C-alpha positions in Angstrom: -10.3 23.6 23.0 -7.7 21.1 21.7 -6.0 19.0 24.3 -3.8 17.2 21.7 -3.0 18.7 18.3 -0.6 17.3 15.8 0.5 18.6 12.4 2.2 16.2 9.9 3.6 14.3 12.8 5.9 11.4 12.1 8.6 9.5 13.9 11.1 6.8 13.2 13.0 4.8 15.8 16.8 4.8 15.7 18.0 2.4 13.1 14.6 2.1 11.4 13.8 3.2 7.8 10.0 3.6 8.1 8.1 6.5 9.6 5.2 5.4 11.8 3.1 7.4 12.5 3.6 9.1 9.1 2.3 12.6 8.6 -0.6 12.4 11.1 -2.6 15.5 11.6 -5.4 15.4 14.2 -7.1 17.2 17.1 -8.4 15.7 20.3 -10.7 18.1 22.1 -11.1 18.8 25.8 -13.2 16.1 27.6 -13.4 13.9 24.5 -13.2 10.1 24.6 -11.3 9.1 21.5 -10.7 5.5 20.3 -7.5 4.9 18.3 -7.5 1.9 16.0 -5.2 0.6 13.4 -3.4 -2.6 12.2 -0.5 -3.9 14.2 2.7 -1.9 13.5 0.8 1.2 12.3 2.3 3.4 15.0 -0.5 3.6 17.6 1.7 3.0 20.6 4.3 5.3 19.2 1.7 8.0 18.9 0.8 7.5 22.5 4.4 7.9 23.5 4.4 11.2 21.6 1.4 12.4 23.5 3.1 12.0 26.9 6.6 13.1 25.8 8.4 9.8 26.1 9.0 10.6 22.4 11.2 12.6 21.9 12.6 13.0 25.5 13.3 9.4 26.3 13.0 7.3 23.2 15.9 7.6 20.6 14.7 8.4 17.1 13.8 11.2 14.7 10.7 13.3 15.2 9.2 15.5 12.5 6.2 17.7 12.3 4.6 19.2 15.5 2.7 18.1 18.5 1.1 20.4 21.1 -0.3 19.1 24.3 -2.5 21.4 26.4 -1.5 24.2 24.2 2.3 23.7 24.6 4.9 22.2 22.2 5.9 18.8 23.6 9.5 19.4 22.6 9.7 22.5 24.8 8.1 20.8 27.9 10.0 18.9 30.5 9.2 15.2 31.2 8.1 16.1 34.7 5.7 18.7 33.5 4.3 16.3 30.9 3.8 13.7 33.6 1.3 16.0 35.3 -0.5 16.7 32.0 -0.7 13.3 30.4 -1.0 9.9 32.1 0.0 6.8 30.0 -1.1 3.3 30.9 0.8 0.5 29.0 -0.4 -2.9 27.8 1.4 -4.7 30.6 0.9 -2.9 33.9 3.6 -4.8 35.6 6.2 -3.0 33.5 5.2 0.3 35.2 5.3 -0.9 38.8 8.4 0.0 40.9 7.3 -0.7 44.5 5.8 -3.7 46.3 2.5 -2.5 47.7 -0.6 -0.8 46.3 -0.4 2.3 48.4 3.3 3.0 47.9 2.9 2.4 44.1 0.2 5.1 43.8 2.2 7.5 46.0 5.5 6.9 44.1 4.9 9.4 41.3 3.6 12.1 43.6 6.6 11.7 45.9 8.9 12.3 42.9 7.0 15.5 42.1 7.5 16.6 45.8 3.8 16.7 46.6 3.2 17.3 50.3 2.4 14.2 52.4 -1.2 15.2 53.3 -2.0 15.9 49.7 -0.4 12.5 48.7 -2.6 10.7 51.2 -5.7 12.4 49.9 -4.8 11.7 46.2 -4.0 8.1 46.9 -7.3 7.6 48.7 -9.3 9.3 46.0 -7.6 7.4 43.2 -8.0 4.0 44.7 -11.6 4.8 45.5 -12.2 5.8 41.9 -10.9 2.5 40.5 -12.6 0.3 43.1 -9.5 -0.6 45.1 -10.3 1.0 48.4 -9.1 -1.3 51.2 -6.2 -2.7 49.0 -3.7 -0.1 50.3 -1.5 -2.7 52.1 -1.8 -5.5 49.5 1.3 -6.8 47.8 1.1 -6.0 44.1 2.1 -9.5 43.1 -1.0 -10.9 44.8 -3.4 -8.9 42.7 -5.3 -10.3 39.8 -4.6 -9.1 36.2 -7.7 -6.8 36.3 -6.7 -5.4 39.7 -3.2 -4.7 38.5 -4.6 -2.8 35.5 -6.9 -0.8 37.7 -3.9 0.0 39.9 -2.0 1.2 36.9 -4.9 3.5 36.1 -5.0 4.7 39.7 -1.3 5.6 39.6 -2.0 7.9 36.7 -5.2 9.4 38.1 -3.4 10.3 41.3 -1.2 12.6 39.2 -4.4 14.4 38.2 -3.6 14.5 34.4 -5.7 16.4 32.0 -5.3 13.6 29.4 -5.4 9.9 30.1 -4.0 7.6 27.4 -4.6 3.8 27.7 -2.6 1.5 25.4 -4.5 -1.8 25.1 -5.3 -1.9 28.8 -7.3 -5.2 28.6 -4.9 -7.2 26.4 -4.0 -9.6 29.2 -7.3 -9.8 30.9 -10.1 -12.4 31.0 -13.6 -11.3 29.8 -14.7 -10.3 33.4 -11.6 -8.4 34.0 -11.9 -6.7 30.7 -15.5 -5.6 31.4 -14.5 -4.3 34.8 -11.8 -2.1 33.3 -14.2 -1.0 30.5 -16.8 0.0 33.1 -14.1 2.1 34.9 -13.1 3.8 31.6 -16.8 4.4 30.8 -17.3 6.1 34.2 -14.2 8.2 33.6 -15.4 9.2 30.2 -18.8 10.2 31.3 -17.3 12.4 34.0 -15.8 14.6 31.1 -13.3 16.2 33.5 -10.4 14.8 31.5 -9.7 13.8 27.9 -9.3 10.0 27.3 -7.5 8.3 24.4 -8.0 4.5 24.3 -5.9 2.3 22.0 -7.5 -1.1 21.3 -7.9 -3.6 18.6 -11.5 -4.3 19.6 -13.9 -3.0 22.3 -17.4 -3.7 21.3 -19.0 -3.3 24.7 -17.4 0.2 25.2 -18.4 1.8 21.9 -21.5 3.4 23.4 -19.2 5.8 25.4 -16.8 6.7 22.6 -17.1 10.2 21.1 -14.8 9.8 18.1 -12.9 7.0 16.4 -9.5 7.6 14.8 -8.1 4.9 12.5 -4.4 4.7 11.3 -3.6 2.7 8.1 -0.8 0.2 7.7 1.6 2.9 6.6 1.0 5.0 9.7 -1.2 7.7 8.2 -4.6 8.8 9.5 -7.1 6.9 7.4 -10.5 7.8 9.0 -12.0 9.7 11.8 -15.6 10.2 13.0 -18.2 8.8 15.3 -18.1 5.0 15.8 -21.4 4.7 13.8 -19.9 6.7 10.9 -16.5 5.0 10.9 -17.7 1.3 11.2 -21.0 1.5 9.3 -19.9 3.8 6.4 -16.3 2.6 5.8 -16.5 -1.2 6.5 -14.7 -2.0 3.2 -11.7 0.3 3.9 -11.4 -1.1 7.5 -11.6 -4.6 6.1 -8.8 -3.9 3.6 -6.6 -2.6 6.4 -7.4 -5.6 8.6 -9.1 -3.5 11.3 -11.7 -5.0 13.6 -15.3 -4.4 12.7 -18.0 -5.0 15.4 -19.7 -8.3 15.1 -23.2 -6.8 15.0 -22.1 -4.4 12.2 -20.8 -7.4 10.3 -24.1 -9.2 10.8 -26.1 -6.2 9.6 -24.0 -6.0 6.4 -24.8 -9.7 5.8 -28.5 -9.0 6.4 -28.4 -6.1 4.0 -26.9 -8.2 1.3 -29.7 -10.8 1.9 -32.4 -8.1 1.5 -33.5 -8.2 5.2 -31.8 -5.0 6.4 -33.1 -2.0 4.5 -30.6 0.6 3.1 -32.5 3.2 5.0 -31.9 1.6 8.4 -28.6 2.7 10.0 -26.1 0.0 10.7 -25.5 -0.8 14.4 -22.2 -0.9 16.3 -23.4 -2.2 19.7 -25.6 -5.2 20.7 -28.3 -2.8 22.1 -28.4 -0.9 18.8 -28.6 -4.1 16.9 -31.4 -5.4 19.1 -33.5 -2.3 18.7 -32.9 -2.1 14.9 -33.6 -5.9 14.4 -36.8 -5.6 16.3 -38.0 -2.9 14.0 -36.7 -4.6 10.9 -38.2 -8.0 11.7 -41.5 -6.6 12.9 -41.9 -4.8 9.6 -41.0 -7.9 7.8 -43.5 -9.9 9.8 -46.2 -7.4 8.9 -45.8 -7.8 5.1 -44.6 -11.4 5.0 -47.7 -13.6 4.5 -45.8 -16.9 4.2 -46.7 -19.5 6.8 -44.1 -20.3 9.4 -41.7 -23.2 9.0 -43.3 -26.5 10.2 -40.3 -27.1 12.5 -40.8 -23.9 14.4 -42.7 -23.9 17.7 -45.3 -21.3 18.5 -43.7 -18.1 19.8 -40.2 -19.2 18.6 -38.5 -19.0 15.2 -35.8 -21.6 16.0 -35.9 -25.3 15.6 -33.9 -27.5 18.1 -31.1 -27.9 15.5 -31.0 -24.2 15.0 -30.2 -23.7 18.7 -27.1 -25.7 18.4 -25.8 -23.3 15.9 -26.7 -20.3 18.1 -24.9 -21.8 21.1 -21.7 -21.9 19.2 -22.2 -18.4 17.9 -22.6 -19.5 14.4 -20.0 -22.3 14.3 -21.0 -25.9 13.4 -21.6 -28.3 16.2 -18.2 -29.6 17.1 -17.2 -33.2 17.9 -17.3 -34.2 21.5 -14.4 -35.6 23.5 -13.7 -39.1 22.5 -14.5 -38.6 18.9 -11.9 -39.2 16.2 -8.6 -41.0 17.0 -8.6 -43.2 20.1 -4.9 -42.4 20.7 -3.9 -39.3 22.8 -1.4 -36.7 21.8 -1.3 -35.3 25.3 -2.3 -37.0 28.6 -2.3 -35.4 32.0 -2.9 -37.8 34.9 -3.3 -36.6 38.4 -1.0 -33.6 38.1 -0.5 -31.4 41.2 1.6 -28.3 41.2 2.5 -25.5 43.7 4.3 -22.2 43.4 6.6 -23.0 46.3 8.8 -26.1 46.9 7.1 -27.4 50.0 3.6 -28.7 50.9 2.6 -25.5 52.7 2.9 -23.4 49.5 -0.2 -22.4 47.6 -1.5 -25.2 45.2 -1.8 -24.0 41.6 -3.0 -27.3 39.9 -5.0 -29.8 41.8 -5.2 -33.4 40.6 -5.6 -32.4 36.9 -6.9 -35.1 34.6 -7.0 -34.2 30.9 -6.7 -36.2 27.7 -6.2 -34.5 24.3 -6.9 -36.9 21.4 -4.5 -37.0 18.6 -5.4 -34.5 15.8 -7.9 -32.5 18.0 -8.2 -28.8 18.6 -8.6 -28.0 22.3 -9.3 -24.6 23.8 -8.1 -24.2 27.4 -10.0 -21.3 29.0 -10.5 -19.9 32.5 -10.0 -16.7 34.5 -6.7 -14.9 35.1 -4.7 -16.9 37.7 -6.5 -20.1 37.2 -3.3 -22.0 36.3 -3.7 -22.3 32.5 -0.1 -21.2 31.7 1.2 -23.3 34.5 -0.5 -26.4 33.2 0.8 -25.7 29.7 4.4 -25.3 30.9 4.2 -28.6 32.7 2.9 -30.3 29.6 5.8 -29.1 27.5 8.5 -29.6 30.2 9.2 -25.9 30.8 8.2 -26.7 34.4 9.2 -30.3 35.1 6.2 -32.4 36.1 6.3 -35.3 38.6 7.0 -38.7 36.9 4.1 -40.4 35.3 1.8 -37.4 35.3 2.3 -35.9 31.8 2.6 -38.0 28.6 3.2 -36.7 25.1 2.2 -39.2 22.4 2.2 -41.9 25.0 5.7 -41.2 26.5 6.3 -39.8 30.0 7.9 -36.3 29.4 10.2 -36.9 32.3 12.0 -39.6 30.3 12.3 -37.6 27.1 15.6 -35.6 26.5 14.8 -31.9 25.8 16.0 -32.2 22.2 13.6 -35.1 21.5 10.8 -33.3 23.4 11.2 -30.2 21.2 10.7 -32.4 18.1 7.3 -33.5 19.3 5.7 -30.6 21.1 6.1 -26.8 20.7 5.1 -24.1 23.1 4.4 -20.4 22.2 4.6 -18.2 25.3 2.0 -15.5 26.0 4.7 -12.9 26.2 6.7 -13.2 22.9 9.9 -11.7 24.4 10.3 -14.7 26.7 11.3 -17.0 23.8 13.6 -14.8 21.7 17.2 -15.8 21.8 18.9 -14.3 18.7 19.5 -10.8 17.3 17.6 -11.0 14.0 14.2 -12.2 13.0 15.8 -14.5 10.3 18.1 -16.2 12.9 15.2 -16.5 15.4 13.3 -18.6 12.8 16.5 -20.6 11.9 17.4 -21.3 15.5 15.1 -24.3 16.1 16.0 -25.8 12.7 19.7 -25.6 13.6 19.1 -27.4 16.8 17.6 -30.2 14.7 20.7 -30.3 12.5 18.9 -29.3 9.3 21.2 -28.5 6.4 21.7 -24.9 5.3 19.6 -25.2 2.1 16.6 -26.7 4.1 16.9 -24.0 6.8 17.0 -21.2 4.2 14.0 -22.6 2.3 11.8 -23.1 5.4 12.7 -19.8 7.0 12.0 -17.8 3.8 8.6 -19.6 3.4 7.7 -18.9 7.0 8.7 -15.2 6.7 6.4 -14.9 3.7 3.6 -16.8 5.4 3.6 -14.5 8.4 4.2 -11.2 6.5 7.6 -10.8 8.1 9.9 -10.8 5.0 10.6 -7.1 5.4 11.7 -7.6 8.9 14.2 -10.4 8.4 17.2 -8.3 9.5 15.5 -6.6 12.4 16.1 -7.3 16.0 13.0 -9.2 17.4 12.9 -6.8 20.4 12.4 -3.8 18.1 9.2 -5.2 16.5 5.7 -4.0 17.4 3.8 -6.2 19.8 1.7 -7.6 17.0 4.8 -8.4 14.9 6.5 -10.0 17.9 3.5 -12.3 18.4 3.5 -13.3 14.8 7.2 -14.1 15.1 6.8 -16.1 18.3 4.2 -18.3 16.6 6.3 -18.6 13.5 9.3 -19.9 15.4 7.3 -22.9 16.5 5.5 -23.6 13.3 8.8 -23.5 11.3 10.0 -26.6 13.2 6.8 -28.5 12.5 6.0 -30.4 15.7 3.1 -32.7 15.9 1.6 -31.0 19.0 1.5 -27.2 19.3 0.5 -25.4 22.5 -0.2 -21.7 22.0 -0.8 -19.3 24.8 -3.1 -16.4 23.8 -2.3 -16.5 20.0 -4.5 -13.4 19.2 -3.2 -11.3 22.1 -2.2 -7.8 20.8 -3.2 -8.7 17.2 -5.3 -6.7 14.8 -8.2 -8.4 13.1 -6.3 -9.4 9.9 -3.3 -10.9 11.7 -5.5 -12.6 14.3 -7.5 -14.3 11.6 -4.4 -15.2 9.7 -2.8 -16.8 12.7 -6.0 -18.7 13.5 -6.4 -19.8 9.9 -2.8 -21.1 10.0 -3.5 -23.1 13.2 -6.7 -24.4 11.6 -4.8 -25.5 8.5 -2.3 -27.3 10.7 -5.2 -29.0 12.6 -6.7 -30.0 9.3 -3.4 -31.6 8.3 -3.5 -33.8 11.4 -1.6 -31.7 14.0 -2.9 -31.5 17.6 -3.5 -27.9 18.6 -4.0 -26.7 22.2 -4.8 -23.0 22.5 -4.9 -21.1 25.8 -7.3 -18.1 25.3 -9.8 -15.6 26.7 -11.2 -15.0 23.2 -14.5 -16.9 23.0 -14.6 -16.4 19.2 -11.7 -18.8 19.0 -13.6 -21.3 21.1 -16.7 -20.9 19.0 -15.1 -21.1 15.6 -12.1 -23.3 15.8 -12.1 -25.6 18.8 -13.6 -29.1 18.7 -13.4 -29.3 22.5 -12.9 -27.0 25.4 -11.6 -27.4 28.9 -12.4 -24.9 31.7 -9.8 -24.4 34.4 -10.9 -22.6 37.6 -8.8 -22.4 40.8 -6.5 -25.1 39.5 -9.2 -27.6 38.8 -10.9 -28.8 35.6 -14.5 -27.6 35.9 -15.7 -28.6 32.5 -14.5 -30.6 29.5 -16.7 -31.0 26.5 -17.9 -29.3 23.4 -18.1 -25.5 22.9 -21.8 -25.8 22.4 -22.3 -27.5 25.7 -20.2 -24.9 27.5 -22.2 -22.0 26.0 -25.3 -23.7 27.4 -23.9 -23.6 31.0 -24.2 -20.0 32.2 -23.0 -20.9 35.7 -19.8 -22.4 34.4 -19.2 -19.4 32.2 -19.7 -17.1 35.1 -17.4 -19.0 37.5 -14.7 -19.0 34.8 -15.1 -15.2 34.1 -16.1 -16.0 30.5 -18.8 -14.5 28.3 -20.8 -15.6 25.4 -19.9 -14.1 22.0 -21.9 -11.0 21.1 -23.8 -12.5 18.3 -25.0 -15.4 20.6 -26.3 -12.8 23.0 -28.0 -10.9 20.2 -29.6 -14.0 18.8 -31.1 -14.8 22.2 -32.7 -11.4 22.3 -34.4 -11.6 18.8 -35.1 -15.3 18.6 -38.9 -14.9 19.0 -39.3 -12.8 15.9 -40.3 -14.3 12.5 -37.9 -14.0 9.7 -35.0 -15.2 12.0 -34.2 -18.1 9.7 -32.6 -15.6 7.4 -30.8 -14.0 10.3 -29.5 -17.4 11.3 -28.1 -18.1 7.9 -26.4 -14.7 8.0 -25.1 -15.5 11.5 -23.4 -18.6 10.1 -21.8 -16.7 7.2 -20.8 -13.8 9.5 -19.1 -16.1 12.0 -17.3 -18.2 9.4 -13.6 -17.9 9.9 -13.1 -17.9 6.1 -15.6 -15.1 5.7 -13.8 -13.0 8.3 -10.3 -13.7 6.9 -10.7 -13.7 3.2 -13.8 -11.7 2.4 -13.7 -8.2 3.7 -16.0 -6.9 1.0 -19.0 -8.5 2.6 -22.0 -7.6 0.7 -23.8 -5.9 -2.1 -24.4 -3.1 0.4 -21.0 -1.8 -0.7 -22.9 -0.3 -3.6 -25.0 1.8 -1.2 -24.8 5.5 -1.0 -22.4 5.5 2.0 -19.9 3.3 0.2 -20.3 5.3 -3.0 -19.4 8.4 -1.0 -16.5 6.5 0.5 -15.1 5.6 -2.9 -15.3 9.2 -4.0 
């Protein structure tokens, strides 16, 4: 039985010309776990709002086609009735909270539906138990971690006992440990099969084993592909690449291995690390059986890696980066004994504790750590958004407390994690021009630089749009562009790939890499360990307001205790390489790992391999 059924469904927001989604026809069955993918701006979140009736009941715009939920036409159902049928969890859970404590928040929706108090108590207890928040009933919501807030948002929806649960990028703001905790909860809900689940994500490699069907929208908002994860990712990699949609790292590796002659055409391509481990074991064992060549003289018995090889593996395929102290002796950014508290007095909770951090001129630093560690607070003190004490923060050798704000903005730029926090004008074009006007650039120079930046970030078609009407991915691109158009020497970017599809994430990181190559100093706050592995030449780990580690990415990946304390994880291919490192033939695997993890490969070469001429791709082309 279909729980969600659409026919030629399309929607356009008031004042917009384009329809996204555009003519989507799909069915989502009872008890199914469906993964919805697509490039930024393809209409994924809009489609989710159609599922729960926010569109057309609350969001102004024009709806065409049909959408039935649980056998009823959405346009003929009330918002209250839909709330009991479809639960929707947004990217930012805080936007959904309306009370101050955990228990009252879960009960809020039930009270509005006039559920009787004894039943409310039972549902609240059951929902909190399901998401692992039993005992949190009296906790203030503002004291919860990011992962706990996301689980609370899910509990609020589960208490309504919906038949369909829709989750719109529920892990976008979470560190790796928080992400895995939410994924584990989703996996348990999916295996229960008592409800239908629709998950919107840009990537979720560790959850693919639980997904029944993958749906992919294209850039125009149409339904491009649907099928099992194995069928979609393994058989249609070229199409996904052209659309800029994420492909699992292990699938990417298998395609590289197929092009190198290691992975047979007859062996299915994997989508999870477990599948890749099993398949590589078979592939490499078979290769070992027929390969009579003697082992490389640098290899040790029982191992197929030399010591230099291991450095590559530790960085997940990236070249060994320079350690702190390499390059220029001067510092672009210096933090000396910085303390910070949330409150104004000494009894308030400390956020930063005696921070000592030096960022050499022209370096690329990744600042990582768990949610709530103080990363954003540290960044805001470095750029003067939060005024630091005198003689604690220095930009290019000058105490930031002595720099006028105008002069400060010429030297260092800051891109907020939440793009809306920095928008101040009513059009995208004016948003980009704003900083240049503050610097008294002439009109011709402003027009030239704004137009160049619009083109560089694929925003030309949005020049007249209000920034707040953009999709989240488009907002993020604009927020980065507003800083890059000014051209500061030091750029601090908070979660640059947050909410981005693969193509835009890679394009943003390539832009930052180019700036770094031209001599700019880049500081990136991130949970994405791929950024650390591929782009950073140094990494600082912040835990509980203290710097726990400062060194090379390779050294960090070699310290499991530090990774664990910071709620971080090694990239998937590093984990895979550890599992198969004792097989012969791994030298070829290693070379493919390096190619697979190359930022240029991921950004510019979506047609990865000669395997595109295989039967599956021939079928795809037909």
